[in-house]
N, C-alpha and C positions, 0 to 999 in steps of 0.2 A: 409389507412389501420387501422383497429381497433384491439384491443387485442383479441377480440372474434374470429376474422378471423385467428388467429394463432393457434387455437385449444384449447384455455383455457376455462375451465368450467365457468358457470355463477357465481358460488360461488367465484371464483377468480376474475373475471372481475368486480363483484360488489364492492369488496374491492378496486380494482384499481380505479374504478370510484369515490368512496368516497374519495380517496386520491387526486383526481384532475388530474389523468393521463388520457389523451385522446388518444394520438397517440404513438405507440411504437417507440423507437429509432432504428437506423440501426442495432446495435448489438443485440437488443431484437428481431427484425424481423428475423434475421438470426439464432439466437441461440435457441429461445424458441421451434420452431417446431422440431429441431434436438434433443434437450434434451428430449422432449416428446416422440420421436421415439426411445428412449433408446440407442442412439448412443454415443460413446465416442467423446469428443469435445476438440479441442485446439483453444481457441478464444482469439483474441487480439483486443483491441480498446482503444482509448484515455481515460484517466481518466475523470470522470464526465459525461460519456455517458450512464450510466445505466447498467453497467456490472453485478452488484449484482442482480438486478431484472431479468436480462437475464437468470440466472440460478436458482434464488430463486423461481420465479413464477411457472415454469414448475415442479420443484421438489416438491413444496407444492401440486400441483395438483396430482402428482403421489402418494404422501402420502395419500391424500384424497381417491383416488381410491383404494389403498390397504386396507385402513381401512373399506371401504364399503363392501369388499369381504372377510375379515378375522378379527380375533381378534388380529391383529399384535400389539405388544407392544414394541418391541426392537427398538434400534436406526436404522433408515433407511438411514439418510443422515449425512455424516461427512464432515465438511468444515474446512480445515486447513489454518491458516493465519500466517504470519511471526511475527506480533506484537499484543500486547494486545489491542491497540487502534483500529486496524483493526478488531480484533475479536469482540470487543464491537459494532463496527459499523455494521458489517455483521449480528450479532445476532439481533440488533435493527431492521434491515431491515426485517428479517424473522418474527419477532414479529409483525411488522407493517403490512406486507403483509398477515399475517394469522389471523388478527383481526376477532373475532367471529367465527373462525374455530376450530374444535377439534384437534388442533395440538400444541404440546409442543416443545419449543426450549430452549436449555440451552447453556450457554457460560462458557468455562473453560480456565483459563490462570494463569500463575505464578504471584507471587507478591500479591496474594489475598488468602483469607482463602479457603483451599481445602474442609473444612467441609461444608461451605455454598454451594459450588458447588455440593458436594455429596448429600446434602439434596434436591437440585433441581433435580438431576438425579433420585433419588429414587421416586420422585413424578411423574415420567414419562418423557420420552424424545424421540421425533421423529427426531429432528434435533440437532446435537451437533456441535457447532462452537468452535474451540480450537486452541491454539498454540501448536506446536509440543512437547515442553518440558513438559508442564502440562499434555497433553494427554498421553505421554509416561509414566509419573508417575502413572496415573490412570490405564493404561493398565498393567504395570508391577506388580502393587499391586492387580490386578484382581478386580478393583473397577468399571470397565465399561465393558460391553459386546458389542463387535463389530462383533460378529460371524455371524449376519444376516444382515449386512450392504448391502444396495442396491446401494448407490452412494457415491463416494468420490470426493470432490471438492478441488483442490489446488488453492487457491486464491492468486495472486501475487507470483507464484511459483519461479520466477527468484530471488525475494528478499530472499526467504527462502534458496536458494542455496548460495547466496552471504553472508548470515548470518551464514552459516555453519551448517544448519539443516539437511543436506543430510543423516547423519548417523541415526539421530532420525527418519526421514521419512522412511528409509529402515526398521528400527525395527518395526515401526507401521504397515508398509505394510504387514509384515509377519503375523500379527494378523487379517488381513482382508480377506474376501472371495475372491478367485481368480475370481469368476464369479460376476462381478460388473460393474457398469458404472463409468467411470472416466472422470472428466472434469478439464481442465486447463484453467484458466482465468487470463489475465494479460494485462497491457498496453504496456509491452515490452517483446520481445522474444530474447534470445541469443542462441549461439550454445549449451551451457550446457542444456538449457531447451529442445531443440529439441532432444538432445541425451537422456535425461531422458524420454521424451515422448515415445520414441521407445521401452522402457522397460516397461512402465506402461499402455499405451493406445493401444487399439485394433482397427485397421483400423479407426483412428479418422477422424472426419470432421474438416478440418482447416478453421476457420472463421476469416477473417481479413477485417473489414469494412473500414479501413484506410490504407495508406501505412505504412509498418512496422516501429515501433519505431518513430512515428511522434509526434510532439507536438500539443496541441489543437490550432486550427486555430484562436479562439477568444481571445487567450492570446497574448498580445503584449510583446515582449521580448526586453530588453535593456541591454547593457553592458557598465559599467563604468570602465575605467582604473584608478586605484588608488593605491597608495603605501599601503602595508599591514598595517603599523602602523597608517594610517589615515582612515581606513575603518569604524571604530566605529563612529568617528566624522562625516564622510560623511553620514552615515546611520541616525544618530540623526538629522542631518541637513535636510535630505530629508523628514523624518517623520514630523518634526516641520514646515518646510517652506511650505510643500504641505498639511499640516493638515490631514495626514493619521490617521484614528482612529482605524484601525484593520489591523495589519501587521504580517505576519508569516515569520520568519527569520530562515535560515538554516545554521548550522555550521557542521564541520566534527567530532568534538569530544565533549564529555560531559564536560570536563574542559573548552573548548572554549565557550560552550554555557553558562556556569555559569559566566565566566569572562565577556563575552559580555553583559549579562543581568545586571551585576553590573555596568559596564561602562555606559550603557544607563540610568540606574536609576539615576546615578550621573548627567546625562544631563537633568534630569527632565522628562524622558519618562517612564511611568508606564510599567515595563517589568518583565516577569517571564521566567524561563527556564524549559524545559521538556525533559527528557532523561531517559535512562534505569536505572540509579542509583537512580532515584526518586521512592518512594513507589507508589503503585498503587493508594492509597488514595490521595497522593499529586498530582499525574498526573491528576486524575479526577477533583480535586479542581481547578487546574490551567486551565484546558480546560474549565470548567464551567465558571470561571471568565472571560476568554478570549472571550467566546461566548457571555457572558452577557455585554461585554464592560467595565468591571472593570479593565482589563489588556489591555493596548493599543498595546503592542508588545509582541509576544511569540517567544522565541528562542528555536529551536528544533534541535535535531540530526535526522539522517535518520531513526532511530527506529520509529519515528512518521510520517515520510513522507507519509506512505500509510494508515494511520489510522485516520487522522484528516479530518473530513468532516464538513465544516462550510458553510452554505448557504450565498451567497453574499460576500464571502471573495474576496476582490478586489486586494490585494497586497501581493506578495511573493517576498522575497529578499534572494538571495544566498550570504551570507556574505563570504562564502568560497565555491568554486566549489567542487562537489563530486569527489571522485576517480573513481567511476563507472559512466560512462556517462549515463547509463540507469536511474540512480537515478535522474538525472537532469529532465527527463521527468516526473517522479512521483512527484518531488518537485513542479514544476511549475503547475502541474495538480491539486494542491490544490486550485488554483484560476481558474476562467473561467469555473465553473461547470454548468452543465445543460443549456448550451448555453449562459450564462452570460459573459460579457466582464471582462477581468482581465489584470493585469500588473505584469510581472515578471522581476525583476532587478537583475543582477549579478554584484558584485563588484570583479573585477579581477586584481590581482597584476601581476607583470611581471613573477614571478616564477610559476604562474598558467596558463600561456598561453598554455602549452602543454595539460592541462586538457580541456581548451576551444576548442583546436583543436580536441580532442577526441569527444567532444559533437557535434561539427560542422560536423564531419564525420558521426556520428550516425544519426543525424536528417536531414542531407543533406542540411544544410543552412550555409551561410557565414555571421558571425556577424561582425559589424564594431564598435569597442569600442569607446565610447565617453569620452571626458574630461569635467568635470564639473568645471566651473570657480571657482578658489579658492582651488580646490582639485586636480589640475593637478599632475600627477606622476612626481617625481624627476628622470630625466633620469640618473643622476649620481649614483642612487641607484640600477641600474639594476645589477642583480647578474652576477657574472663571469660565462662564459660557462663551466668552469672547476669545478664549485661547484656541490656537490653531488645532483643528481636528485632525486625527490620524487619517491616512488615506482610506477611501471607501473600498469595500469589497469589490465593487464594479471596476474601479480604477485599477486595483491591484491585479484583477483577473485580466483586464485589457492589456496591462503591461506584460503579464506572463505570456499572453498570446502574441505579443509583439505588435499590439495595436495601440493607437492613441485612445484616450478616454472619451474622445468626441466621436463624431460619425465617420471619421477618416478610417477606412478599413484596410489601408495599405499596410502590409506587414513590415515590421522593422527587423533589423538584424538581431538575432538572438544573442543575448549577453552571454559571453563565455565565462 
């Protein structure tokens, strides 16, 4: 099957051909004709399978068609993403797919100059890719007009809910036309997303090209049981002994990312950290150095889990397991992209075993932790069963949504 057989115009397929794309992926085969038919869509597929092109290509075509029949100048497509990095990535895809076409795309996110973004908007904007916070700022100051919007895309909507953006999203929705096309795209779906979809989508087409919440089949997953205080040394040993040159490492906290980066630098591994407390300029520089090979190991929090797109990234390490099991899928999805092989290693201490159990339940797999000689866990350090348990996934999600962990469904003010 070719892209032209999906109903795409020659102007679009010519660009795709120039980029070297010959055959659409399963998510693209299923989604492109549905988006072109102006239907609402709720689509799920593993990371690295071409989800962005699945909505970007048909939406670019719809913009082209509208421009040929009218002097339409306002924003037609709005894409909301949870992180700055993902916003940059999606925007870059729109720019790439619309090469030599009369279509303007603009990206807007916090942590960068709003004046630069406003200048870009004033020059004309057909596609706006934005994070909820910065977009809400633009909307509330009447700096952007969304009154004639044709399509809204929520990219990685589950992550936006986990990060507590639901209030911002609700405020933005009040500024959008009720008559519009709405698309949900994500690698994972949870109950909160399905509940939200019922209020935003009209008779949506559910597209799932894989079993729900599955990991990429080309990614090998390994679990190492290790004491918490020996994780850093084990990680440095793995990188050095196996000569890994480009490794993406995930921690749960910003402080943990900075501390781990310092420890690994002491071990002689060129390492940098990236997280929400870094300025956008610093984050961009670190990512550029990592992609160029100047930084061997990049330590990131989940704020970057869905925005780092690096071709041929072979190794991802979970220095700490995430509280939300869905984030595990997105983390390891940074490797094994576009059909390439990848390796995802998780370093699991005894107190994280319940988080591993949550992941196993979600993905439907049973993992067997291994012991690496010289780094075997000390069985005498196993925590007492009476020790206070880490917050449950349900409680953390409720907190992210601005809800109490009880039956009280009143939203709380989102933490800034």
